[in-house]
C-alpha positions as CSV (number, residue, x, y, z in Angstrom):
1,G,-20.0,-9.1,213.8
2,S,-17.4,-9.1,211.0
3,S,-14.1,-8.8,212.7
4,R,-13.5,-12.5,213.3
5,G,-14.6,-16.0,212.4
6,I,-17.5,-16.5,210.0
7,G,-18.1,-12.7,209.9
8,A,-14.6,-12.0,208.8
9,D,-14.7,-14.7,206.2
10,T,-18.0,-13.4,204.9
11,V,-16.8,-9.8,204.6
12,N,-13.7,-11.0,202.7
13,Y,-15.9,-13.0,200.3
14,F,-18.0,-9.9,199.6
15,A,-14.9,-7.7,199.1
16,E,-13.4,-10.3,196.8
17,A,-16.6,-10.2,194.7
18,G,-16.2,-6.4,194.4
19,A,-18.5,-5.1,197.1
20,S,-17.6,-2.2,199.3
21,V,-17.8,-3.5,202.9
22,V,-18.2,-2.2,206.4
23,V,-16.3,-4.3,209.0
24,N,-18.2,-3.8,212.3
25,Y,-16.6,-4.4,215.6
26,R,-17.5,-3.9,219.2
27,N,-14.2,-3.5,220.9
28,K,-11.5,-5.1,218.7
29,E,-10.6,-2.2,216.5
30,A,-7.1,-3.4,215.6
31,R,-8.5,-6.8,214.5
32,A,-11.1,-5.1,212.3
33,Q,-8.6,-2.6,210.9
34,K,-6.3,-5.5,209.9
35,I,-9.2,-7.0,207.8
36,V,-9.8,-3.6,206.2
37,D,-6.1,-3.1,205.5
38,S,-6.0,-6.5,203.8
39,I,-9.0,-5.7,201.7
40,L,-7.6,-2.3,200.7
41,A,-4.2,-4.0,199.9
42,Q,-6.0,-6.3,197.5
43,G,-7.7,-3.3,195.7
44,G,-11.0,-3.6,197.5
45,N,-13.0,-0.9,199.3
46,A,-13.6,-1.3,203.1
47,I,-14.0,0.7,206.3
48,A,-14.1,-0.4,209.9
49,I,-16.8,1.1,212.2
50,G,-17.1,0.4,215.9
51,A,-20.6,-0.1,217.2
52,D,-22.0,-1.9,220.2
53,L,-25.1,-3.5,218.8
54,T,-26.8,-3.3,222.2
55,D,-26.5,0.5,222.1
56,P,-29.1,2.0,219.8
57,S,-27.2,5.3,219.4
58,S,-24.1,3.4,218.5
59,V,-26.0,1.5,215.8
60,S,-27.5,4.7,214.5
61,N,-24.1,6.2,214.2
62,M,-22.7,3.2,212.4
63,F,-25.4,3.4,209.7
64,G,-25.0,7.2,209.5
65,E,-21.3,6.7,208.7
66,T,-22.2,3.9,206.2
67,L,-24.6,6.2,204.4
68,E,-22.1,9.0,204.4
69,V,-19.3,6.9,203.0
70,F,-21.1,4.5,200.7
71,G,-24.4,6.2,200.0
72,G,-26.5,3.2,201.0
73,L,-26.5,-0.4,201.8
74,D,-27.3,-3.3,199.5
75,I,-26.7,-6.3,201.8
76,L,-26.9,-6.5,205.6
77,V,-25.4,-9.6,207.2
78,M,-26.6,-10.0,210.8
79,N,-23.9,-12.2,212.3
80,A,-23.4,-11.0,215.8
81,S,-24.2,-13.5,218.6
82,G,-23.5,-14.0,222.2
83,G,-24.9,-14.7,225.6
84,M,-22.4,-17.1,227.3
85,E,-20.0,-14.3,228.3
86,A,-19.5,-13.9,232.0
87,G,-20.5,-10.7,233.8
88,M,-22.9,-9.4,231.1
89,G,-26.1,-9.9,233.1
90,D,-28.8,-12.5,233.0
91,D,-30.7,-10.8,230.2
92,Y,-27.7,-10.2,227.9
93,A,-28.4,-13.1,225.5
94,M,-31.9,-11.8,224.8
95,K,-30.7,-8.2,224.7
96,L,-28.1,-9.0,222.0
97,N,-29.7,-11.8,220.1
98,R,-33.3,-10.5,219.9
99,D,-33.6,-6.9,220.9
100,S,-30.5,-5.5,219.3
101,Q,-31.1,-7.5,216.1
102,V,-34.5,-6.0,215.7
103,N,-33.1,-2.6,216.4
104,L,-30.3,-3.2,213.9
105,L,-32.7,-4.1,211.1
106,K,-35.0,-1.1,211.9
107,E,-32.0,1.2,211.8
108,A,-30.7,-0.5,208.6
109,L,-34.0,0.2,206.9
110,K,-33.0,3.8,206.8
111,V,-30.0,3.1,204.6
112,L,-31.0,-0.2,202.8
113,V,-31.9,0.4,199.2
114,D,-35.0,-1.1,197.7
115,G,-34.3,-4.6,196.5
116,A,-31.6,-5.2,199.1
117,R,-31.0,-8.4,201.0
118,V,-30.8,-9.1,204.7
119,V,-29.1,-12.3,206.0
120,F,-29.6,-13.4,209.6
121,V,-27.0,-16.0,210.7
122,T,-28.0,-18.4,213.4
123,S,-27.1,-21.9,214.6
124,H,-28.9,-25.2,214.1
125,Q,-29.3,-25.4,217.8
126,A,-31.1,-22.1,217.9
127,H,-33.1,-22.5,214.7
128,F,-34.5,-25.9,215.8
129,I,-34.6,-25.3,219.6
130,H,-38.4,-25.9,219.7
131,T,-38.0,-29.4,218.3
132,T,-34.5,-30.5,219.2
133,P,-32.9,-30.1,222.6
134,T,-29.4,-28.6,223.0
135,M,-26.8,-28.6,225.8
136,P,-28.0,-26.7,229.0
137,E,-25.1,-24.2,228.8
138,Y,-26.3,-23.1,225.3
139,L,-30.0,-23.0,226.0
140,P,-30.3,-19.3,226.9
141,V,-28.4,-18.4,223.7
142,A,-30.4,-20.8,221.6
143,L,-33.7,-19.5,222.9
144,S,-32.7,-15.9,222.4
145,K,-31.3,-16.5,218.9
146,R,-34.6,-18.2,218.0
147,A,-36.6,-15.3,219.6
148,G,-34.5,-12.9,217.4
149,E,-35.2,-14.9,214.3
150,D,-38.9,-15.0,215.1
151,A,-39.0,-11.2,215.7
152,L,-37.1,-10.5,212.5
153,R,-39.5,-12.7,210.5
154,E,-42.3,-10.6,211.8
155,M,-40.7,-7.7,209.9
156,I,-41.0,-9.6,206.5
157,P,-44.1,-7.7,205.3
158,E,-42.3,-4.4,205.8
159,L,-39.2,-5.7,204.0
160,S,-41.3,-7.2,201.2
161,A,-43.0,-3.9,200.6
162,R,-39.6,-2.6,199.6
163,N,-38.6,-5.8,197.8
164,I,-36.0,-6.5,200.5
165,G,-35.3,-10.2,200.8
166,F,-34.8,-11.9,204.1
167,V,-32.7,-15.1,204.4
168,V,-31.9,-17.2,207.5
169,V,-28.6,-19.1,207.4
170,S,-28.3,-21.8,210.0
171,G,-25.0,-23.5,210.7
172,D,-23.5,-25.7,213.4
173,M,-22.2,-24.1,216.6
174,I,-18.8,-22.5,216.4
């Protein structure tokens, strides 16, 4: 999720630092392309790739294109989140915030270079959900984000074997 909010700011910071970046979007191509155009206008290197993170083939295609264009990946920022959207099904929060995050990292391992870094962005409400209550409306998201964090942490031995660092960034709800 890098076409708006924290994700857009993050991708711009990386581009300003000289990184070539992929701006991922699910269905807001024009918004993602605007970010890419801005980065290119400032002399940076960026591409926009549409991928629905809940669709494994879409994720695979995103990383295939990333490999083709950039030859690999040094940093993966896992910023996508959701679960309060109407009409997405009762299991959508878990599907997006746990299952698709695990699949995202598994697919990324095919293009992440040894020594790379993975950053998982979550909320304080999710990170501390087992010790600190949150508002009822956010509970399914918080539980699913924490489940995603826990599942990703289980992959640390595999990441460590390739000297790939894993960092969790927890911020307040947006």
